[in-house]
GUVEXKOL-123061 format. One record per residue: residue number from 1; residue in one letter; x, y, z of N, C-alpha, C, O in turn. Coordinates in steps of 0.05 Angstrom, whole numbers, padded with zeros to 5 digits. Atoms other than C-alpha are relative to their C-alpha. Last residue first. Example, Ala and Ser with C-alpha at 12.3 -4.5 7.8 and 13.67 -1.06 7.14 Angstrom:
2
+-----+---------+--------+--------+--------+--------+--------+--------+--------+--------+--------+--------+--------+--------+
! num ! residuo !   n.px !   n.py !   n.pz !  ca.px !  ca.py !  ca.pz !   c.px !   c.py !   c.pz !   o.px !   o.py !   o.pz !
+-----+---------+--------+--------+--------+--------+--------+--------+--------+--------+--------+--------+--------+--------+
!   2 !       s ! -00016 ! -00024 ! -00001 !  00273 ! -00021 !  00143 ! -00015 !  00022 !  00014 ! -00005 !  00044 !  00018 !
!   1 !       a !  00018 ! -00024 !  00000 !  00246 ! -00090 !  00156 !  00018 !  00024 !  00000 !  00039 !  00024 !  00013 !
+-----+---------+--------+--------+--------+--------+--------+--------+--------+--------+--------+--------+--------+--------+
This chain:
116
+-----+---------+--------+--------+--------+--------+--------+--------+--------+--------+--------+--------+--------+--------+
! num ! residuo !   n.px !   n.py !   n.pz !  ca.px !  ca.py !  ca.pz !   c.px !   c.py !   c.pz !   o.px !   o.py !   o.pz !
+-----+---------+--------+--------+--------+--------+--------+--------+--------+--------+--------+--------+--------+--------+
! 116 !       e !  00015 ! -00029 !  00007 !  00469 !  00209 !  01120 !  00016 !  00021 !  00004 !  00007 !  00044 ! -00001 !
! 115 !       g ! -00002 ! -00026 ! -00020 !  00504 !  00139 !  01128 ! -00015 !  00022 ! -00017 ! -00020 !  00020 ! -00041 !
! 114 !       k ! -00021 ! -00018 !  00011 !  00515 !  00084 !  01072 !  00007 !  00025 !  00025 !  00029 !  00036 !  00028 !
! 113 !       y !  00003 ! -00028 ! -00012 !  00473 !  00028 !  01100 !  00026 !  00015 ! -00007 !  00048 !  00005 ! -00004 !
! 112 !       q ! -00025 ! -00012 ! -00015 !  00482 ! -00035 !  01055 ! -00005 !  00029 !  00012 ! -00006 !  00047 ! -00004 !
! 111 !       i !  00001 ! -00032 ! -00005 !  00422 ! -00071 !  01026 !  00021 !  00008 !  00020 !  00021 ! -00002 !  00043 !
! 110 !       v ! -00005 ! -00005 ! -00027 !  00432 ! -00148 !  01008 !  00006 !  00031 ! -00002 !  00023 !  00040 ! -00017 !
! 109 !       f ! -00008 ! -00024 ! -00002 !  00400 ! -00168 !  00942 !  00006 !  00008 !  00028 ! -00014 !  00006 !  00042 !
! 108 !       a !  00015 ! -00017 ! -00021 !  00388 ! -00247 !  00938 !  00015 !  00029 ! -00002 !  00039 !  00028 ! -00008 !
! 107 !       k !  00024 ! -00017 !  00019 !  00405 ! -00284 !  00878 ! -00010 !  00020 !  00016 ! -00027 !  00036 !  00007 !
! 106 !       g !  00017 !  00020 !  00009 !  00473 ! -00310 !  00910 ! -00014 !  00017 ! -00024 ! -00006 !  00031 ! -00043 !
! 105 !       e ! -00007 !  00027 ! -00018 !  00492 ! -00252 !  00953 ! -00015 ! -00022 ! -00013 ! -00039 ! -00025 ! -00007 !
! 104 !       k !  00014 !  00025 !  00005 !  00485 ! -00189 !  00910 !  00014 ! -00018 !  00013 !  00039 ! -00018 !  00014 !
! 103 !       y ! -00012 !  00022 !  00010 !  00506 ! -00121 !  00934 ! -00014 ! -00027 ! -00001 ! -00031 ! -00033 !  00015 !
! 102 !       y !  00005 !  00026 !  00003 !  00470 ! -00060 !  00949 !  00021 ! -00014 ! -00010 !  00037 ! -00002 ! -00025 !
! 101 !       t ! -00008 !  00008 !  00031 !  00480 !  00015 !  00965 ! -00010 ! -00032 !  00004 ! -00022 ! -00037 !  00025 !
! 100 !       c ! -00007 !  00033 !  00000 !  00449 !  00059 !  01018 !  00010 ! -00008 ! -00024 !  00007 !  00005 ! -00044 !
!  99 !       f !  00006 !  00011 ! -00026 !  00428 !  00132 !  01039 !  00008 ! -00031 !  00004 !  00009 ! -00043 !  00026 !
!  98 !       n ! -00028 !  00005 ! -00020 !  00464 !  00160 !  00974 ! -00005 ! -00012 !  00033 !  00014 ! -00015 !  00049 !
!  97 !       k ! -00007 ! -00019 ! -00020 !  00399 !  00190 !  00949 !  00022 !  00000 !  00020 !  00028 !  00014 !  00040 !
!  96 !       k ! -00007 ! -00026 !  00008 !  00404 !  00149 !  00888 !  00007 !  00023 !  00020 !  00026 !  00038 !  00017 !
!  95 !       i ! -00029 !  00005 !  00013 !  00412 !  00088 !  00931 !  00006 !  00025 ! -00011 !  00025 !  00037 ! -00004 !
!  94 !       l ! -00015 ! -00003 ! -00020 !  00347 !  00111 !  00968 !  00028 !  00000 ! -00008 !  00043 !  00017 !  00001 !
!  93 !       i !  00001 ! -00027 ! -00004 !  00311 !  00115 !  00900 !  00015 !  00005 !  00024 !  00025 !  00027 !  00022 !
!  92 !       p ! -00014 ! -00017 !  00022 !  00335 !  00045 !  00879 ! -00002 !  00033 !  00009 !  00018 !  00046 !  00007 !
!  91 !       i ! -00033 !  00002 ! -00004 !  00314 !  00019 !  00949 !  00013 !  00015 ! -00024 !  00029 !  00033 ! -00019 !
!  90 !       l ! -00012 ! -00018 ! -00019 !  00243 !  00048 !  00942 !  00031 ! -00002 !  00007 !  00045 !  00017 !  00013 !
!  89 !       y !  00001 ! -00028 !  00007 !  00223 !  00019 !  00876 !  00014 !  00018 !  00020 !  00029 !  00037 !  00013 !
!  88 !       s ! -00008 !  00001 !  00022 !  00234 ! -00056 !  00887 !  00003 !  00029 ! -00014 !  00018 !  00033 ! -00033 !
!  87 !       l ! -00028 ! -00004 ! -00002 !  00221 ! -00042 !  00958 !  00014 !  00000 ! -00027 !  00035 !  00013 ! -00029 !
!  86 !       q ! -00012 ! -00030 ! -00004 !  00152 ! -00025 !  00946 !  00024 !  00004 ! -00002 !  00034 !  00024 ! -00012 !
!  85 !       q ! -00001 ! -00012 !  00027 !  00136 ! -00097 !  00921 !  00011 !  00029 !  00000 !  00025 !  00038 ! -00018 !
!  84 !       p ! -00025 ! -00003 !  00001 !  00141 ! -00120 !  00992 !  00011 !  00010 ! -00027 !  00035 !  00015 ! -00031 !
!  83 !       t ! -00013 !  00012 !  00022 !  00067 ! -00107 !  00997 !  00032 !  00004 !  00001 !  00041 !  00026 !  00008 !
!  82 !       q ! -00005 ! -00016 !  00024 !  00040 ! -00082 !  01064 !  00014 ! -00017 ! -00020 !  00027 ! -00036 ! -00011 !
!  81 !       n !  00025 !  00001 !  00022 !  00005 ! -00113 !  01121 !  00006 !  00015 ! -00024 ! -00012 !  00027 ! -00036 !
!  80 !       e !  00013 ! -00027 !  00000 !  00058 ! -00086 !  01172 ! -00024 ! -00005 ! -00023 ! -00037 !  00014 ! -00032 !
!  79 !       k !  00009 ! -00001 ! -00027 !  00086 ! -00158 !  01183 ! -00020 !  00023 !  00003 ! -00039 !  00021 !  00018 !
!  78 !       k !  00023 !  00022 ! -00002 !  00091 ! -00162 !  01108 ! -00013 !  00001 !  00027 ! -00037 !  00000 !  00029 !
!  77 !       l !  00022 ! -00009 !  00011 !  00138 ! -00102 !  01108 ! -00030 ! -00014 !  00002 ! -00052 ! -00003 !  00005 !
!  76 !       i !  00010 ! -00021 ! -00025 !  00182 ! -00127 !  01162 ! -00025 !  00015 ! -00015 ! -00044 !  00024 ! -00003 !
!  75 !       y !  00011 !  00011 ! -00023 !  00187 ! -00189 !  01120 ! -00010 !  00020 !  00018 ! -00030 !  00016 !  00032 !
!  74 !       g !  00025 !  00012 !  00011 !  00203 ! -00150 !  01051 ! -00018 ! -00011 !  00024 ! -00041 ! -00005 !  00025 !
!  73 !       l !  00022 ! -00025 !  00002 !  00256 ! -00115 !  01090 ! -00023 ! -00006 ! -00006 ! -00041 !  00004 !  00006 !
!  72 !       s ! -00009 ! -00014 !  00021 !  00289 ! -00185 !  01111 ! -00017 !  00027 ! -00001 ! -00035 !  00031 !  00016 !
!  71 !       d ! -00019 ! -00021 ! -00009 !  00291 ! -00213 !  01181 !  00007 !  00013 ! -00025 !  00030 !  00023 ! -00026 !
!  70 !       n !  00005 ! -00011 ! -00030 !  00254 ! -00275 !  01159 !  00022 !  00019 !  00001 !  00044 !  00014 ! -00009 !
!  69 !       p ! -00014 !  00015 ! -00019 !  00260 ! -00288 !  01078 ! -00003 !  00016 !  00026 ! -00006 !  00041 !  00025 !
!  68 !       p ! -00028 ! -00009 ! -00001 !  00204 ! -00261 !  01034 !  00012 ! -00010 !  00026 ! -00001 ! -00017 !  00045 !
!  67 !       n ! -00014 !  00011 ! -00022 !  00146 ! -00310 !  01018 !  00027 !  00016 !  00007 !  00048 !  00003 !  00003 !
!  66 !       d !  00010 !  00021 ! -00012 !  00098 ! -00283 !  00972 !  00012 ! -00014 !  00027 ! -00001 ! -00022 !  00047 !
!  65 !       r !  00028 ! -00004 ! -00011 !  00110 ! -00219 !  00950 ! -00012 ! -00021 !  00014 ! -00032 ! -00017 !  00029 !
!  64 !       s !  00017 !  00021 !  00008 !  00185 ! -00229 !  00943 ! -00027 !  00005 !  00011 ! -00029 !  00010 !  00035 !
!  63 !       a !  00022 ! -00014 !  00010 !  00219 ! -00164 !  00957 ! -00018 ! -00016 ! -00011 ! -00035 ! -00006 ! -00025 !
!  62 !       g !  00024 !  00016 ! -00007 !  00267 ! -00194 !  01007 ! -00024 !  00010 ! -00013 ! -00044 !  00014 !  00001 !
!  61 !       m !  00020 ! -00017 !  00011 !  00317 ! -00139 !  01011 ! -00028 ! -00012 !  00005 ! -00046 ! -00002 !  00018 !
!  60 !       l !  00012 !  00007 !  00025 !  00366 ! -00171 !  01056 ! -00023 !  00011 ! -00011 ! -00040 !  00018 !  00006 !
!  59 !       v !  00023 !  00017 ! -00003 !  00396 ! -00129 !  01109 ! -00007 ! -00014 ! -00028 !  00000 ! -00003 ! -00049 !
!  58 !       h !  00005 !  00016 !  00026 !  00460 ! -00091 !  01121 ! -00024 ! -00018 !  00005 ! -00027 ! -00030 !  00027 !
!  57 !       g ! -00028 ! -00005 !  00020 !  00478 ! -00040 !  01174 ! -00005 ! -00013 ! -00028 ! -00001 ! -00002 ! -00049 !
!  56 !       s ! -00011 !  00027 !  00003 !  00417 ! -00068 !  01218 !  00028 !  00001 ! -00012 !  00044 ! -00018 ! -00011 !
!  55 !       q ! -00002 !  00011 ! -00026 !  00394 ! -00003 !  01251 !  00016 ! -00025 ! -00007 !  00032 ! -00033 !  00010 !
!  54 !       r ! -00022 ! -00014 ! -00015 !  00405 !  00041 !  01190 !  00006 ! -00017 !  00024 !  00029 ! -00015 !  00034 !
!  53 !       i ! -00026 !  00005 !  00014 !  00368 ! -00006 !  01142 !  00020 !  00010 !  00019 !  00040 ! -00003 !  00022 !
!  52 !       s ! -00008 !  00028 ! -00001 !  00310 ! -00017 !  01190 !  00030 ! -00004 ! -00013 !  00047 ! -00020 ! -00006 !
!  51 !       n ! -00012 !  00006 ! -00022 !  00306 !  00057 !  01199 !  00008 ! -00028 !  00004 !  00026 ! -00034 !  00020 !
!  50 !       k ! -00022 ! -00016 ! -00005 !  00302 !  00073 !  01126 !  00014 ! -00008 !  00030 !  00038 ! -00011 !  00034 !
!  49 !       i ! -00022 !  00008 !  00011 !  00253 !  00021 !  01118 !  00025 !  00012 !  00007 !  00043 ! -00002 !  00016 !
!  48 !       l ! -00004 !  00024 ! -00010 !  00204 !  00044 !  01169 !  00025 ! -00014 ! -00015 !  00042 ! -00024 ! -00001 !
!  47 !       n ! -00016 ! -00005 ! -00026 !  00215 !  00117 !  01150 !  00003 ! -00030 !  00016 !  00020 ! -00033 !  00033 !
!  46 !       i ! -00028 ! -00008 !  00004 !  00199 !  00104 !  01078 !  00013 !  00000 !  00028 !  00037 ! -00007 !  00031 !
!  45 !       t ! -00016 !  00021 !  00012 !  00138 !  00059 !  01099 !  00031 !  00010 ! -00006 !  00050 ! -00004 !  00000 !
!  44 !       f ! -00005 !  00024 ! -00023 !  00107 !  00112 !  01147 !  00019 ! -00026 ! -00009 !  00035 ! -00037 !  00006 !
!  43 !       p ! -00024 ! -00008 ! -00021 !  00125 !  00169 !  01098 !  00001 ! -00022 !  00017 !  00023 ! -00031 !  00024 !
!  42 !       t !  00012 ! -00018 ! -00020 !  00076 !  00128 !  01045 !  00028 !  00009 !  00017 !  00048 ! -00004 !  00015 !
!  41 !       i ! -00012 !  00009 ! -00025 !  00096 !  00095 !  00984 ! -00003 !  00021 !  00017 !  00000 !  00044 !  00009 !
!  40 !       v ! -00007 ! -00023 ! -00022 !  00043 !  00108 !  00934 !  00013 ! -00015 !  00022 !  00003 ! -00033 !  00035 !
!  39 !       l ! -00006 !  00010 ! -00025 !  00041 !  00060 !  00871 !  00011 !  00023 !  00017 !  00030 !  00038 !  00011 !
!  38 !       a ! -00021 ! -00012 ! -00020 !  00011 !  00086 !  00808 !  00002 ! -00016 !  00028 ! -00018 ! -00027 !  00038 !
!  37 !       f !  00000 !  00015 ! -00028 ! -00028 !  00055 !  00747 !  00024 !  00014 !  00013 !  00045 !  00021 !  00002 !
!  36 !       k !  00028 !  00011 !  00000 ! -00046 !  00094 !  00678 ! -00002 ! -00014 !  00032 ! -00022 ! -00012 !  00045 !
!  35 !       e !  00008 ! -00014 ! -00023 !  00016 !  00136 !  00677 ! -00029 ! -00011 !  00009 ! -00044 !  00002 !  00023 !
!  34 !       q !  00031 ! -00003 !  00004 !  00059 !  00091 !  00630 ! -00008 !  00018 !  00023 !  00008 !  00023 !  00041 !
!  33 !       f !  00011 ! -00018 ! -00020 !  00133 !  00086 !  00613 ! -00030 !  00003 ! -00004 ! -00041 !  00006 ! -00026 !
!  32 !       q !  00002 ! -00023 !  00011 !  00146 !  00026 !  00565 ! -00009 !  00014 !  00026 ! -00022 !  00002 !  00043 !
!  31 !       s ! -00023 ! -00015 ! -00015 !  00175 ! -00039 !  00591 ! -00002 !  00028 ! -00010 !  00019 !  00040 ! -00013 !
!  30 !       e ! -00019 ! -00003 !  00021 !  00128 ! -00078 !  00542 !  00023 !  00018 !  00008 !  00039 !  00026 ! -00008 !
!  29 !       d ! -00008 !  00018 !  00005 !  00091 ! -00101 !  00604 !  00018 ! -00005 ! -00022 !  00031 ! -00025 ! -00025 !
!  28 !       d !  00018 !  00019 !  00005 !  00083 ! -00033 !  00631 !  00014 ! -00025 ! -00011 !  00039 ! -00025 ! -00011 !
!  27 !       s !  00007 !  00000 !  00028 !  00134 !  00011 !  00666 ! -00021 ! -00021 ! -00004 ! -00029 ! -00035 !  00016 !
!  26 !       p ! -00015 !  00022 !  00011 !  00119 !  00020 !  00741 ! -00001 !  00000 ! -00034 ! -00022 !  00006 ! -00046 !
!  25 !       y !  00014 !  00006 !  00018 !  00094 !  00093 !  00763 !  00016 ! -00026 ! -00018 !  00032 ! -00021 ! -00036 !
!  24 !       v ! -00017 !  00016 !  00018 !  00117 !  00106 !  00830 ! -00020 ! -00008 ! -00023 ! -00044 ! -00014 ! -00019 !
!  23 !       i !  00014 !  00017 !  00016 !  00091 !  00160 !  00874 !  00014 ! -00012 ! -00024 !  00027 !  00001 ! -00039 !
!  22 !       i ! -00012 !  00003 !  00023 !  00136 !  00180 !  00934 ! -00024 ! -00014 ! -00018 ! -00036 ! -00034 ! -00010 !
!  21 !       e !  00003 !  00025 !  00016 !  00107 !  00209 !  00996 !  00013 !  00002 ! -00027 !  00020 !  00023 ! -00038 !
!  20 !       s !  00009 !  00024 ! -00022 !  00144 !  00254 !  01041 ! -00009 ! -00022 ! -00018 !  00006 ! -00041 ! -00023 !
!  19 !       g ! -00021 !  00015 ! -00010 !  00192 !  00305 !  01002 ! -00005 ! -00018 !  00023 !  00010 ! -00024 !  00041 !
!  18 !       s ! -00011 ! -00011 ! -00027 !  00134 !  00348 !  00989 !  00019 ! -00013 !  00012 !  00020 ! -00008 !  00037 !
!  17 !       i !  00013 ! -00016 ! -00006 !  00109 !  00296 !  00938 !  00010 !  00015 !  00027 !  00013 !  00003 !  00048 !
!  16 !       e !  00004 ! -00003 ! -00029 !  00162 !  00257 !  00910 ! -00016 !  00023 !  00000 ! -00012 !  00042 ! -00016 !
!  15 !       k ! -00005 ! -00023 ! -00005 !  00156 !  00233 !  00834 !  00000 !  00000 !  00032 ! -00009 ! -00020 !  00043 !
!  14 !       y !  00014 ! -00005 ! -00030 !  00169 !  00167 !  00806 !  00001 !  00031 !  00002 !  00015 !  00044 ! -00012 !
!  13 !       q !  00002 ! -00033 ! -00009 !  00185 !  00138 !  00738 ! -00014 !  00000 !  00027 ! -00031 ! -00015 !  00036 !
!  12 !       f !  00027 ! -00012 ! -00013 !  00200 !  00059 !  00726 !  00003 !  00034 !  00005 !  00025 !  00043 !  00012 !
!  11 !       e !  00002 ! -00031 !  00000 !  00250 !  00018 !  00686 ! -00028 !  00011 !  00020 ! -00049 ! -00001 !  00024 !
!  10 !       k !  00024 ! -00011 !  00013 !  00260 ! -00055 !  00703 ! -00002 !  00031 !  00000 !  00004 !  00042 !  00021 !
!   9 !       g !  00002 ! -00016 !  00025 !  00332 ! -00071 !  00713 ! -00024 !  00007 ! -00015 ! -00024 !  00014 ! -00038 !
!   8 !       s ! -00002 !  00028 !  00020 !  00338 ! -00129 !  00770 ! -00004 !  00017 ! -00031 ! -00008 !  00003 ! -00052 !
!   7 !       l ! -00022 !  00021 ! -00001 !  00354 ! -00074 !  00821 !  00005 ! -00018 ! -00023 !  00027 ! -00024 ! -00033 !
!   6 !       t ! -00003 !  00015 ! -00027 !  00299 ! -00028 !  00798 !  00023 ! -00020 !  00000 !  00031 ! -00031 ! -00021 !
!   5 !       k !  00005 !  00030 !  00001 !  00311 !  00024 !  00746 !  00000 ! -00017 !  00027 !  00012 ! -00010 !  00047 !
!   4 !       l ! -00022 !  00016 ! -00010 !  00306 !  00098 !  00749 ! -00010 ! -00025 ! -00007 ! -00033 ! -00029 ! -00015 !
!   3 !       a !  00001 !  00028 !  00006 !  00265 !  00154 !  00719 !  00024 ! -00011 !  00013 !  00045 !  00002 !  00018 !
!   2 !       e ! -00024 !  00016 !  00006 !  00245 !  00218 !  00745 ! -00001 ! -00023 ! -00005 ! -00021 ! -00036 !  00001 !
!   1 !       m ! -00008 !  00023 ! -00009 !  00183 !  00261 !  00741 !  00028 ! -00012 ! -00008 !  00039 ! -00007 ! -00029 !
+-----+---------+--------+--------+--------+--------+--------+--------+--------+--------+--------+--------+--------+--------+
């Protein structure tokens, strides 16, 4: 498993399955690695987010579970009945793969496409 941090600094572990699904193991309440709970990010979600970043060039992350901003990646996921929480883990993985980068605009994270 590999370890990364969310854009807000919370550690997590993940592994990719055959280059398609990503299984994420968020750290527990004491910021310790754990393997009791996992979140699966499907190929559909990965492709949806990558295509959205690619098409827009730069877009708000919008990882709020309750009310992500319109036209954000979180809003796109909510329209697909999925949790924007996945972005907290998927975006750092995509950054590590050099697909995108980010910058802060106030309190918001803006995701910037880098190319492939």
